[in-house]
N, C-alpha and C positions, 0 to 999 in steps of 0.2 A: 591629186599629190599625195605621194606614201607618207607613212608615218612619220612622224618628226622624232628622230632619235640622236641626233649630235647637231652640236651647235659651236659657231665659229666665232668666237667674240674678236672682231677686228677692231683694233684702236680704241679710243676711250682712256679714262681714267681707271683709280683704284675700284670705282665702283664695278667696273666691269667683271674685274676680277673675283670681286665676291660674288657678284650675278654668277657666274661661272661655276665657282666653287657650289653657292647654292643649288645650281640645277645638277651639277655632278652627285649631290647627296640625295638628290631626288631620282637618281638612278640614269642620267642621261651621260652621252660621252661630251666633254666639252674641252675646247684648246682656246688658247689665247694667241693674237695675233699682234705685232707693232709694241711688244713691251720688254724689246731690247734691253733699254736701259733702266728699267723698273729693277729696284733693290729693295723693294718691302719683304713680307712675310706670306704674302697670301700665296699657297701653292696652286700652281696651274701647270698645263701641259703646253709648253712653247709650239707655235706652229708659224707656217711663212703664208703671208697673206695670198700668195699666188696659188696657195693649195685650197684657197676658200671653196673651190668646186668640190672638194672631197665630204663637205659635211652637208646634211640636209636643211638646216637652216644659218643664217648668219645675223649676227647682232652687232649693229653698228652702233659709234659712240653716240651720249645725249648730252648736249646737241652732235649731230651729226659734223659741222663745220664749223670754222670760225670765219674762214677768209672765203667760203665758195667754192675753193679749188682743191682742198685738199682734207682729209678727213681728220677729225680733231684726235690726234695720237700723241701728247707729249711725251710718252716712254717710247718712241719708236726713234730707231737711229737715222731715219729720214723721214723724207715726207712721203704719204702715200695719197696718189691723188683719187679723187673720188670716180673717174672716168676709169683708171685702169683696175681698181676695186671692182666695178660695176664689171669688167671683164673678166676678171677671176674667178667671180662667182659663178657666172654661166647664167643659163634659161633655165627659168620654173622655180627657182630656190623661194622660201621663204625667208622675208628680210625685216628684220625689227630694226627701228632706229627712233630719232629725237629730231623734233623741229625740221623735218625734211619738206623744202619748199616743192610747189608744184613743178617747177623747173628742175630742181634737182632729183625729185622722182622719176623723172620722164630718162634719166640714166638707167633706171631698173624697171623700164617699162615692161620687160619679159618677164618679169618676179612678182610675187605677191607681196606686197609693202605692208606692213603695220608700223605706224608713228605713235609711239605710247605715249607722248604728250598729248595726243588727241584723246586716251582714255580717261573715263570719269575715275576709274580705280586707282590709277596711277597717279593722278593730281590729288586724290584724296589722300593716299598712303604719303605722299611727298609732302602734304600739306605742314603736319606737326615738325618732323625734322627742321624744315626751312623755318618755322617759327622759333623753333629752338635754337637755331644760328642768328637768327634777328636779337633774340632775346643776348645772346653770348656777345654781339657786336654792341648793343644798347650798355652791356656791364662793363664791356672795355672800353670804348669811345667815350661815353659821357663822363665829366668831371664831377657828376653828383650821382646819387642813388637812381634806380627807376623809380622807387616808391616814390611818389609825390611829381614824378615829372611828366610833363605834356609831351606827349609824343602823337604826330600826327601820322594815319595810316591813311594812304591812297588805294583805295580800289578794296571791296568787301566782298570779293570771291572766296573760292575755297581758301587760296592761301593767305589773302586779306583776313579773314573771320579766325583761321587759325593764329595769325601774329597778334591780332587785335586782342582775342581772348587770354592770350598767354600773357602779354604784357599788362592787361589790365589785372589778371590775377596776382600780378607781381606787385601792384599798387600803383602803377602808371595812371595819370590823368590821358586815356586814348581818346582823341577825336579821329572819326571816321570820316573820309571823304568819298562821296560817290556821285555818281550821276542819274540813277535813275531813282523815283520817288520812292517805288516798293522795298529797294535795297536800303534806302535811307529809313525808311519806316522798319525795316527789320532791325536796323542795327540801333535805332532808338529802344525798341523794345527788348534789348539785351542790356540798356543802359549806357551805352555810347552815347557821347555828345558827337552831332554829325554836321558836316558841311556840305553842301551841294555844290561838285565841282564842275557841273556840266553847264555853266554860266560863269561870268566873269566873277572871280571871287580874290579874296585876300585871305593870306596865311593867317591863321589863329593866332591870337597874339601871346607870347609867353612861351611858344613850340622850341623846345630845345632839340628834337630830332623828328626825322621824317623818313617814314619808310613807303617808298613805293612798289606796287605791284603791277601796276598797268603798264602795257608795252606799248604807249603812245606819249608823245610829246604834250603834258597836259601841265607840266611846271613851265611857267614864261619866265623873261627876263625880270618884270617885277617882282617876281614870286622869288626868283633867285636872291636879288636884292634886300628881300626881307628875311631869308634865309642865313644871311652872312652870320659867321660865327657858330653854326649849329653843325649837326651831322646829318648828312643825308645817306640812308643805306638804299641803294638801287637793287631791289630784288628781282625786277621785272627783266624780259630779255631786249635785246635790240628792238626798235629804235630808244627804246629806254624812256623813262618819264621826263626827262630832262637833259639840255647839252652837258655832259658831264664835265667836259673840259672848261667850258663857260662857267660852270658852277664853282671849279676849283679856282680859277681866275678872280671871282668875287667873293673869295674866303670861306665858302662852304667846305666842310670836311667832308670830301664824298669817300664811302665805302663801297665797291662793288659787291654785290650779293647775291648775283645769279648764281644758281647752281649750288645752292647752299648745302644740301643733303651729302651731294659728293665731297664738299669740303670738311665739314663740321662732323658726318657720321657715313662715311664712306661703306661701310659694314652695313647697314641699314638701308642705304640707298641701294647697294646692289642686290640686296633682298626683294627690295620692292620690284626692280627690274625684273628680277628672277620670276617673281610672284604674277607679275603683269604677264609675262609671257605664258606662264602655265596657266592662267586663267584663259587668255585667248586660244590655245589649244583645247581647253575643256569644253567651251561655251560656243565658239565661234565656228560653225563647221565648214564657213567659206574658207577659211584658212587649212582646211584638210581636201577639198574636192580637187 
């Protein structure tokens, strides 16, 4: 593969434009397709998706799609199907994206694909803005101060740790739920109360807010009953930690919180995308051969 000098950001939200701007400042040629309805202030060169083949690399939305058919392009005049974009890109190009399933990746089988969400550096950089977004939700949605409020954080991976630590620093009484003994022990060492959610469990008494970071159905019907009148922030991706519609029916205040960096700190989120791309080009010769 030849050196990468130009990028087309195809679809996505404002993060993509900030990412393109960051790469432009680093000396790359960049353009954005699927932003016809964008009225913000991020400078960009507009391009048509049909011209994707003119660029060395294509950056797809993070996540790639909401419906499994069209790319995630909220600012596009019309829908852009994943299949058509794959044809526009052509063969042998380097493609960056997010949450690309094996089935979707097959559409780009003649290209070299990198899923940013699988990268450790990307996940670590995204953890803090996600935590800040959750803190903003807590301040906005809770009828009491965060300080002294019991908050249940499900999952203690990169994102769960960042959320738990920030809420704890704000004075919240944080309970961490996890399934592995070693993870629970690490949370204990950091001063968190813990709960083993790898077996039958009940929600801790007095919880006013729950934050889920686990993309699996771990919140059962009985838990939703126990959560009535509380705030539930869903920070994980589909299939989510709970049945969100059922939670609403039972009186839980559901706040969708996946993709928070793009919503609460799009400039930072865009720079994270750009930095991840730069890291890949620098460190991994597989994308350059």
